[in-house]
Biopython code that builds the backbone (N, CA, C, O; Angstrom):
import numpy as np
from Bio.PDB.StructureBuilder import StructureBuilder

atoms = [
    (1, "MET", "N", (49.585, 20.258, -15.390)),
    (1, "MET", "CA", (49.051, 18.889, -15.311)),
    (1, "MET", "C", (48.620, 18.272, -17.132)),
    (1, "MET", "O", (49.066, 19.197, -17.811)),
    (2, "ALA", "N", (48.370, 17.842, -17.541)),
    (2, "ALA", "CA", (47.178, 17.204, -18.791)),
    (2, "ALA", "C", (47.018, 16.299, -17.764)),
    (2, "ALA", "O", (47.575, 15.767, -16.804)),
    (3, "GLN", "N", (45.486, 16.403, -18.732)),
    (3, "GLN", "CA", (44.727, 15.143, -17.774)),
    (3, "GLN", "C", (44.453, 13.898, -19.200)),
    (3, "GLN", "O", (43.770, 14.497, -20.030)),
    (4, "SER", "N", (44.610, 13.146, -19.462)),
    (4, "SER", "CA", (44.871, 12.167, -20.381)),
    (4, "SER", "C", (43.261, 11.664, -19.981)),
    (4, "SER", "O", (42.491, 11.792, -19.029)),
    (5, "GLU", "N", (43.269, 10.865, -21.635)),
    (5, "GLU", "CA", (42.110, 10.203, -21.228)),
    (5, "GLU", "C", (41.615, 8.891, -20.296)),
    (5, "GLU", "O", (42.551, 8.149, -19.997)),
    (6, "PRO", "N", (40.056, 8.412, -19.700)),
    (6, "PRO", "CA", (40.562, 7.834, -18.742)),
    (6, "PRO", "C", (40.435, 6.211, -20.558)),
    (6, "PRO", "O", (40.164, 6.239, -21.758)),
    (7, "THR", "N", (40.756, 5.396, -19.743)),
    (7, "THR", "CA", (41.619, 3.967, -20.648)),
    (7, "THR", "C", (40.708, 3.087, -20.675)),
    (7, "THR", "O", (40.448, 3.087, -19.472)),
    (8, "SER", "N", (39.939, 2.248, -21.167)),
    (8, "SER", "CA", (38.882, 1.435, -20.524)),
    (8, "SER", "C", (39.430, 0.059, -20.666)),
    (8, "SER", "O", (40.213, -0.391, -21.502)),
    (9, "PRO", "N", (38.844, -0.496, -19.670)),
    (9, "PRO", "CA", (39.741, -1.629, -19.517)),
    (9, "PRO", "C", (40.069, -2.870, -20.126)),
    (9, "PRO", "O", (39.350, -3.749, -19.650)),
    (10, "ARG", "N", (40.760, -3.254, -20.877)),
    (10, "ARG", "CA", (40.942, -4.863, -21.463)),
    (10, "ARG", "C", (39.915, -6.443, -20.915)),
    (10, "ARG", "O", (39.809, -6.863, -19.763)),
    (11, "PRO", "N", (39.301, -7.023, -22.160)),
    (11, "PRO", "CA", (38.758, -7.863, -21.701)),
    (11, "PRO", "C", (39.919, -8.945, -21.458)),
    (11, "PRO", "O", (41.095, -8.942, -21.819)),
    (12, "TRP", "N", (39.108, -9.945, -20.656)),
    (12, "TRP", "CA", (39.875, -10.252, -19.831)),
    (12, "TRP", "C", (40.788, -12.083, -20.318)),
    (12, "TRP", "O", (41.413, -12.926, -19.675)),
    (13, "TRP", "N", (40.263, -11.887, -22.083)),
    (13, "TRP", "CA", (41.266, -12.764, -22.745)),
    (13, "TRP", "C", (42.556, -12.270, -23.053)),
    (13, "TRP", "O", (43.504, -12.960, -23.428)),
    (14, "ARG", "N", (42.548, -10.635, -22.819)),
    (14, "ARG", "CA", (43.383, -10.171, -23.060)),
    (14, "ARG", "C", (44.699, -10.261, -22.263)),
    (14, "ARG", "O", (45.522, -9.370, -22.474)),
    (15, "PHE", "N", (45.109, -11.587, -21.041)),
    (15, "PHE", "CA", (45.283, -11.283, -20.239)),
    (15, "PHE", "C", (46.385, -12.338, -20.087)),
    (15, "PHE", "O", (46.024, -13.460, -19.731)),
    (16, "GLY", "N", (47.231, -12.192, -20.235)),
    (16, "GLY", "CA", (48.052, -13.839, -20.299)),
    (16, "GLY", "C", (47.586, -14.899, -19.310)),
    (16, "GLY", "O", (46.995, -15.931, -19.626)),
    (17, "HIS", "N", (48.063, -14.368, -17.541)),
    (17, "HIS", "CA", (48.244, -14.958, -17.361)),
    (17, "HIS", "C", (46.108, -15.547, -16.366)),
    (17, "HIS", "O", (45.506, -16.136, -15.468)),
    (18, "VAL", "N", (46.084, -15.170, -16.914)),
    (18, "VAL", "CA", (44.501, -15.823, -17.498)),
    (18, "VAL", "C", (44.861, -17.318, -18.630)),
    (18, "VAL", "O", (44.570, -18.511, -18.726)),
    (19, "TRP", "N", (45.461, -16.537, -19.140)),
    (19, "TRP", "CA", (45.665, -18.199, -20.279)),
    (19, "TRP", "C", (46.407, -19.932, -19.714)),
    (19, "TRP", "O", (46.146, -21.129, -19.838)),
    (20, "LEU", "N", (47.735, -18.788, -18.878)),
    (20, "LEU", "CA", (48.837, -19.840, -18.047)),
    (20, "LEU", "C", (47.471, -19.988, -16.753)),
    (20, "LEU", "O", (48.104, -20.460, -15.808)),
    (21, "VAL", "N", (46.319, -19.865, -16.374)),
    (21, "VAL", "CA", (45.522, -20.487, -14.810)),
    (21, "VAL", "C", (44.641, -21.551, -15.748)),
    (21, "VAL", "O", (44.607, -22.763, -15.531)),
    (22, "ILE", "N", (44.055, -20.988, -16.648)),
    (22, "ILE", "CA", (43.675, -22.219, -17.848)),
    (22, "ILE", "C", (43.885, -23.412, -18.471)),
    (22, "ILE", "O", (43.251, -24.463, -18.568)),
    (23, "SER", "N", (45.160, -22.904, -18.959)),
    (23, "SER", "CA", (45.825, -24.448, -19.912)),
    (23, "SER", "C", (45.636, -25.098, -18.666)),
    (23, "SER", "O", (44.702, -25.898, -18.602)),
    (24, "GLY", "N", (46.569, -24.849, -17.341)),
    (24, "GLY", "CA", (46.306, -26.060, -16.636)),
    (24, "GLY", "C", (45.614, -27.003, -16.793)),
    (24, "GLY", "O", (45.757, -28.068, -17.393)),
    (25, "PRO", "N", (44.530, -26.390, -15.989)),
    (25, "PRO", "CA", (43.446, -28.038, -16.065)),
    (25, "PRO", "C", (42.617, -28.409, -17.323)),
    (25, "PRO", "O", (41.788, -29.310, -17.454)),
    (26, "ALA", "N", (43.029, -27.537, -18.164)),
    (26, "ALA", "CA", (42.638, -27.544, -19.771)),
    (26, "ALA", "C", (43.171, -29.148, -20.129)),
    (26, "ALA", "O", (42.502, -30.150, -20.381)),
    (27, "ILE", "N", (45.065, -28.904, -20.018)),
    (27, "ILE", "CA", (45.108, -30.189, -20.504)),
    (27, "ILE", "C", (45.624, -31.173, -19.974)),
    (27, "ILE", "O", (46.083, -32.139, -20.585)),
    (28, "VAL", "N", (45.583, -30.928, -18.040)),
    (28, "VAL", "CA", (44.867, -32.517, -17.448)),
    (28, "VAL", "C", (43.699, -33.200, -18.400)),
    (28, "VAL", "O", (43.892, -34.131, -19.181)),
    (29, "VAL", "N", (42.277, -32.436, -18.126)),
    (29, "VAL", "CA", (40.940, -32.938, -18.579)),
    (29, "VAL", "C", (41.276, -33.899, -20.371)),
    (29, "VAL", "O", (40.928, -35.057, -20.597)),
    (30, "VAL", "N", (41.954, -33.044, -21.283)),
    (30, "VAL", "CA", (43.022, -33.732, -22.604)),
    (30, "VAL", "C", (43.536, -35.254, -22.282)),
    (30, "VAL", "O", (43.108, -36.389, -22.490)),
    (31, "ALA", "N", (44.987, -34.512, -21.500)),
    (31, "ALA", "CA", (45.485, -36.002, -20.871)),
    (31, "ALA", "C", (43.761, -37.147, -20.321)),
    (31, "ALA", "O", (43.377, -37.973, -21.149)),
    (32, "SER", "N", (43.020, -37.018, -19.049)),
    (32, "SER", "CA", (42.657, -37.986, -19.404)),
    (32, "SER", "C", (41.981, -38.931, -20.523)),
    (32, "SER", "O", (41.656, -40.115, -20.434)),
    (33, "PHE", "N", (41.855, -37.877, -21.792)),
    (33, "PHE", "CA", (40.399, -38.194, -22.494)),
    (33, "PHE", "C", (41.408, -39.445, -22.206)),
    (33, "PHE", "O", (41.264, -40.505, -21.597)),
    (34, "ILE", "N", (42.733, -38.721, -23.072)),
    (34, "ILE", "CA", (43.980, -39.401, -24.275)),
    (34, "ILE", "C", (44.024, -41.013, -22.794)),
    (34, "ILE", "O", (43.310, -41.932, -23.197)),
    (35, "THR", "N", (44.387, -41.189, -22.026)),
    (35, "THR", "CA", (44.132, -42.090, -20.978)),
    (35, "THR", "C", (42.969, -43.047, -20.967)),
    (35, "THR", "O", (43.049, -44.232, -20.643)),
    (36, "PHE", "N", (41.740, -42.333, -21.402)),
    (36, "PHE", "CA", (41.222, -43.472, -21.072)),
    (36, "PHE", "C", (40.633, -44.409, -22.675)),
    (36, "PHE", "O", (40.070, -45.492, -22.829)),
    (37, "TYR", "N", (41.094, -43.382, -23.601)),
    (37, "TYR", "CA", (40.674, -44.076, -24.626)),
    (37, "TYR", "C", (41.847, -44.525, -24.712)),
    (37, "TYR", "O", (41.728, -45.396, -25.574)),
    (38, "LEU", "N", (42.906, -44.513, -24.392)),
    (38, "LEU", "CA", (43.351, -45.751, -24.454)),
    (38, "LEU", "C", (43.428, -47.102, -23.743)),
    (38, "LEU", "O", (43.540, -48.261, -24.144)),
    (39, "ALA", "N", (43.342, -46.610, -22.710)),
    (39, "ALA", "CA", (42.260, -47.835, -21.719)),
    (39, "ALA", "C", (41.855, -48.516, -22.401)),
    (39, "ALA", "O", (42.199, -49.634, -22.782)),
    (40, "ALA", "N", (40.909, -47.754, -22.661)),
    (40, "ALA", "CA", (39.511, -48.881, -23.138)),
    (40, "ALA", "C", (39.750, -49.185, -24.340)),
    (40, "ALA", "O", (38.674, -49.020, -24.915)),
    (41, "ASN", "N", (40.768, -49.649, -25.331)),
    (41, "ASN", "CA", (41.168, -50.021, -26.624)),
    (41, "ASN", "C", (41.956, -50.735, -27.240)),
    (41, "ASN", "O", (42.154, -51.221, -28.353)),
    (42, "GLY", "N", (42.657, -50.636, -25.494)),
    (42, "GLY", "CA", (43.735, -51.773, -25.939)),
    (42, "GLY", "C", (43.423, -53.540, -24.792)),
    (42, "GLY", "O", (42.580, -54.011, -24.028)),
    (43, "THR", "N", (44.069, -53.711, -25.088)),
    (43, "THR", "CA", (44.139, -55.256, -25.207)),
    (43, "THR", "C", (44.828, -55.401, -23.966)),
    (43, "THR", "O", (45.919, -54.833, -23.920)),
    (44, "ASP", "N", (44.346, -56.214, -22.634)),
    (44, "ASP", "CA", (45.371, -56.913, -21.356)),
    (44, "ASP", "C", (45.866, -58.022, -21.837)),
    (44, "ASP", "O", (45.110, -58.938, -21.515)),
    (45, "HIS", "N", (47.087, -58.545, -22.674)),
    (45, "HIS", "CA", (48.071, -59.646, -22.485)),
    (45, "HIS", "C", (49.214, -59.966, -20.898)),
    (45, "HIS", "O", (50.405, -60.259, -20.786)),
    (46, "VAL", "N", (48.533, -59.817, -20.287)),
    (46, "VAL", "CA", (48.390, -59.813, -19.261)),
    (46, "VAL", "C", (48.149, -61.477, -18.434)),
    (46, "VAL", "O", (48.755, -62.199, -17.642)),
    (47, "VAL", "N", (47.135, -61.475, -19.055)),
    (47, "VAL", "CA", (46.526, -62.675, -17.724)),
    (47, "VAL", "C", (46.585, -63.884, -19.411)),
    (47, "VAL", "O", (46.393, -63.568, -20.585)),
    (48, "ASP", "N", (46.957, -65.370, -18.739)),
    (48, "ASP", "CA", (47.249, -65.751, -20.445)),
    (48, "ASP", "C", (45.661, -67.000, -20.206)),
    (48, "ASP", "O", (45.034, -67.363, -19.210)),
    (49, "GLU", "N", (45.621, -67.109, -20.733)),
    (49, "GLU", "CA", (43.790, -67.546, -20.514)),
    (49, "GLU", "C", (44.272, -69.576, -20.604)),
    (49, "GLU", "O", (43.589, -70.262, -21.366)),
    (50, "ASP", "N", (45.011, -70.022, -20.076)),
    (50, "ASP", "CA", (45.709, -71.249, -20.065)),
    (50, "ASP", "C", (46.731, -70.986, -18.187)),
    (50, "ASP", "O", (47.660, -71.627, -17.695)),
    (51, "TYR", "N", (46.086, -69.993, -17.766)),
    (51, "TYR", "CA", (47.201, -69.397, -16.150)),
    (51, "TYR", "C", (47.239, -70.543, -14.904)),
    (51, "TYR", "O", (48.221, -70.605, -14.165)),
    (52, "TYR", "N", (46.443, -71.158, -14.794)),
    (52, "TYR", "CA", (45.627, -72.200, -13.989)),
    (52, "TYR", "C", (47.193, -73.371, -14.091)),
    (52, "TYR", "O", (48.231, -73.695, -13.513)),
    (53, "ARG", "N", (46.385, -73.598, -15.225)),
    (53, "ARG", "CA", (47.584, -75.121, -15.166)),
    (53, "ARG", "C", (49.371, -74.706, -15.382)),
    (53, "ARG", "O", (50.330, -75.258, -14.840)),
    (54, "LYS", "N", (49.369, -73.254, -16.616)),
    (54, "LYS", "CA", (51.059, -72.813, -15.796)),
    (54, "LYS", "C", (51.340, -72.812, -14.585)),
    (54, "LYS", "O", (52.329, -73.359, -14.097)),
    (55, "GLY", "N", (50.216, -71.993, -13.796)),
    (55, "GLY", "CA", (50.319, -71.974, -12.746)),
    (55, "GLY", "C", (51.168, -73.043, -12.141)),
    (55, "GLY", "O", (52.318, -72.914, -11.723)),
    (56, "ILE", "N", (50.174, -74.490, -12.162)),
    (56, "ILE", "CA", (50.185, -75.899, -10.948)),
    (56, "ILE", "C", (52.043, -75.963, -12.054)),
    (56, "ILE", "O", (53.136, -76.191, -11.536)),
    (57, "GLU", "N", (51.905, -75.808, -12.894)),
    (57, "GLU", "CA", (54.072, -76.076, -13.719)),
    (57, "GLU", "C", (54.976, -75.793, -13.438)),
    (57, "GLU", "O", (56.018, -76.446, -13.480)),
    (58, "ILE", "N", (54.723, -74.271, -12.920)),
    (58, "ILE", "CA", (55.219, -73.544, -12.194)),
    (58, "ILE", "C", (55.552, -74.480, -10.992)),
    (58, "ILE", "O", (56.451, -75.313, -10.879)),
    (59, "ASN", "N", (54.121, -73.935, -9.732)),
    (59, "ASN", "CA", (54.632, -74.587, -9.083)),
    (59, "ASN", "C", (55.178, -75.886, -8.527)),
    (59, "ASN", "O", (55.596, -76.005, -7.375)),
    (60, "ARG", "N", (55.136, -77.082, -9.649)),
    (60, "ARG", "CA", (55.817, -78.067, -9.381)),
    (60, "ARG", "C", (57.123, -78.292, -9.839)),
    (60, "ARG", "O", (57.888, -79.239, -9.658)),
    (61, "THR", "N", (57.274, -76.903, -10.667)),
    (61, "THR", "CA", (59.213, -77.021, -10.995)),
    (61, "THR", "C", (59.407, -76.255, -9.725)),
    (61, "THR", "O", (60.566, -76.039, -9.372)),
    (62, "LEU", "N", (58.459, -75.839, -9.028)),
    (62, "LEU", "CA", (59.417, -75.018, -7.838)),
    (62, "LEU", "C", (59.657, -76.043, -6.456)),
    (62, "LEU", "O", (60.381, -76.155, -5.467)),
    (63, "ALA", "N", (59.203, -76.298, -6.729)),
    (63, "ALA", "CA", (58.539, -77.857, -5.830)),
    (63, "ALA", "C", (59.496, -78.522, -6.148)),
    (63, "ALA", "O", (59.706, -79.378, -5.289)),
    (64, "ASP", "N", (60.159, -78.558, -6.925)),
    (64, "ASP", "CA", (61.234, -79.892, -7.384)),
    (64, "ASP", "C", (62.588, -79.965, -6.632)),
    (64, "ASP", "O", (63.322, -80.901, -6.316)),
    (65, "THR", "N", (62.658, -78.075, -6.400)),
    (65, "THR", "CA", (64.230, -77.601, -6.506)),
    (65, "THR", "C", (64.108, -76.656, -6.134)),
    (65, "THR", "O", (64.219, -75.525, -6.607)),
    (66, "PRO", "N", (63.745, -77.232, -4.796)),
    (66, "PRO", "CA", (63.704, -76.070, -3.234)),
    (66, "PRO", "C", (65.245, -75.463, -3.105)),
    (66, "PRO", "O", (65.411, -74.863, -2.043)),
    (67, "GLU", "N", (66.453, -75.501, -4.016)),
    (67, "GLU", "CA", (67.456, -75.402, -3.088)),
    (67, "GLU", "C", (67.483, -73.972, -3.756)),
    (67, "GLU", "O", (67.802, -73.007, -3.061)),
    (68, "SER", "N", (67.196, -73.829, -4.921)),
    (68, "SER", "CA", (66.900, -71.888, -5.970)),
    (68, "SER", "C", (66.218, -71.180, -4.842)),
    (68, "SER", "O", (66.046, -69.961, -4.823)),
    (69, "LEU", "N", (65.974, -71.712, -4.239)),
    (69, "LEU", "CA", (64.616, -71.023, -3.242)),
    (69, "LEU", "C", (65.672, -70.532, -2.163)),
    (69, "LEU", "O", (65.134, -69.618, -1.537)),
    (70, "ALA", "N", (66.795, -70.735, -1.749)),
    (70, "ALA", "CA", (67.133, -71.007, -0.441)),
    (70, "ALA", "C", (67.682, -69.495, -0.244)),
    (70, "ALA", "O", (67.856, -69.177, 0.932)),
    (71, "PRO", "N", (67.957, -68.589, -1.154)),
    (71, "PRO", "CA", (68.465, -67.057, -0.686)),
    (71, "PRO", "C", (66.929, -66.379, -0.622)),
    (71, "PRO", "O", (66.882, -65.193, -0.298)),
    (72, "ALA", "N", (66.250, -66.757, -0.780)),
    (72, "ALA", "CA", (65.268, -66.118, -1.223)),
    (72, "ALA", "C", (64.704, -65.595, 0.373)),
    (72, "ALA", "O", (64.635, -64.545, 1.011)),
    (73, "VAL", "N", (64.382, -66.954, 0.537)),
    (73, "VAL", "CA", (63.803, -68.076, 1.140)),
    (73, "VAL", "C", (64.688, -67.300, 3.179)),
    (73, "VAL", "O", (64.324, -67.152, 4.346)),
    (74, "GLN", "N", (65.820, -67.102, 2.379)),
    (74, "GLN", "CA", (66.733, -66.757, 3.894)),
    (74, "GLN", "C", (67.289, -64.961, 4.182)),
    (74, "GLN", "O", (67.693, -64.437, 5.220)),
    (75, "ALA", "N", (67.134, -64.498, 3.085)),
    (75, "ALA", "CA", (66.744, -62.993, 2.685)),
    (75, "ALA", "C", (65.190, -62.365, 3.178)),
    (75, "ALA", "O", (64.890, -61.173, 3.243)),
    (76, "ARG", "N", (64.342, -63.509, 3.488)),
    (76, "ARG", "CA", (62.749, -63.248, 4.142)),
    (76, "ARG", "C", (62.572, -63.562, 5.058)),
    (76, "ARG", "O", (61.410, -63.529, 5.465)),
    (77, "ASN", "N", (63.845, -64.146, 6.076)),
    (77, "ASN", "CA", (63.822, -64.839, 7.187)),
    (77, "ASN", "C", (64.565, -63.606, 8.214)),
    (77, "ASN", "O", (64.350, -63.446, 9.415)),
    (78, "HIS", "N", (65.709, -62.630, 7.123)),
    (78, "HIS", "CA", (66.017, -61.654, 7.802)),
    (78, "HIS", "C", (65.543, -60.324, 8.247)),
    (78, "HIS", "O", (65.709, -59.530, 9.173)),
    (79, "ALA", "N", (64.656, -60.502, 6.788)),
    (79, "ALA", "CA", (63.895, -58.814, 6.922)),
    (79, "ALA", "C", (63.064, -59.159, 7.978)),
    (79, "ALA", "O", (62.598, -58.214, 8.613)),
    (80, "GLN", "N", (62.721, -60.449, 8.371)),
    (80, "GLN", "CA", (61.530, -60.327, 9.590)),
    (80, "GLN", "C", (62.257, -61.015, 11.172)),
    (80, "GLN", "O", (61.596, -60.987, 12.210)),
    (81, "THR", "N", (63.160, -61.387, 11.142)),
    (81, "THR", "CA", (63.900, -60.790, 11.925)),
    (81, "THR", "C", (64.804, -60.424, 12.545)),
    (81, "THR", "O", (65.025, -60.183, 13.732)),
    (82, "GLY", "N", (65.454, -60.389, 11.427)),
    (82, "GLY", "CA", (67.037, -59.202, 12.004)),
    (82, "GLY", "C", (67.972, -59.785, 12.158)),
    (82, "GLY", "O", (69.060, -59.210, 12.144)),
    (83, "VAL", "N", (67.874, -60.993, 12.336)),
    (83, "VAL", "CA", (69.091, -61.599, 12.508)),
    (83, "VAL", "C", (69.801, -62.207, 10.889)),
    (83, "VAL", "O", (69.031, -62.671, 10.047)),
    (84, "LYS", "N", (71.095, -62.139, 10.659)),
    (84, "LYS", "CA", (71.787, -62.453, 9.507)),
    (84, "LYS", "C", (71.929, -64.254, 9.124)),
    (84, "LYS", "O", (72.073, -65.001, 10.092)),
    (85, "PRO", "N", (71.892, -64.712, 8.074)),
    (85, "PRO", "CA", (72.289, -66.280, 8.095)),
    (85, "PRO", "C", (73.159, -66.777, 8.244)),
    (85, "PRO", "O", (73.959, -66.387, 7.394)),
    (86, "SER", "N", (73.645, -67.597, 8.961)),
    (86, "SER", "CA", (74.877, -68.005, 9.131)),
    (86, "SER", "C", (75.718, -68.471, 7.705)),
    (86, "SER", "O", (75.020, -68.650, 6.707)),
    (87, "PRO", "N", (76.889, -68.629, 7.614)),
    (87, "PRO", "CA", (76.936, -69.189, 6.177)),
    (87, "PRO", "C", (77.199, -69.914, 6.147)),
    (87, "PRO", "O", (77.485, -70.600, 7.128)),
    (88, "LYS", "N", (77.303, -70.357, 4.582)),
    (88, "LYS", "CA", (78.009, -72.569, 4.880)),
    (88, "LYS", "C", (78.827, -72.908, 4.660)),
    (88, "LYS", "O", (79.344, -72.451, 3.641)),
    (89, "THR", "N", (79.286, -73.560, 5.142)),
    (89, "THR", "CA", (81.497, -74.271, 5.096)),
    (89, "THR", "C", (80.832, -75.697, 4.077)),
    (89, "THR", "O", (79.761, -76.284, 4.231)),
    (90, "PRO", "N", (81.515, -75.851, 3.423)),
    (90, "PRO", "CA", (81.845, -76.766, 2.667)),
    (90, "PRO", "C", (81.723, -77.615, 3.238)),
    (90, "PRO", "O", (81.976, -78.721, 2.762)),
]
sb = StructureBuilder()
sb.init_structure("model")
sb.init_model(0)
sb.init_chain("A")
sb.init_seg("    ")
for serial, (resi, resn, name, xyz) in enumerate(atoms, 1):
    if name == "N":
        sb.init_residue(resn, " ", resi, " ")
    sb.init_atom(name, np.array(xyz, "f"), 0.0, 1.0, " ", f" {name:<3s}", serial, name[0])
structure = sb.get_structure()
């Protein structure tokens, strides 16, 4: 048999699996920086400057029309007690 020359080992960056292992966490780090940038530079329009006055107006409107909340109250009571509400007869 003919003896072959010993081959030198390849460097670590020549293996594809190494890049597969490195790319997962690297993508997560890049995505976290993008998310931080969007969170830091984005404006939050959820809270209105006059939220308290608008909330009081909404509560007054709901207090004036309690029949509009009747299905929600019945569903809440059914979820807590397990007793079905009796149907209304006209």
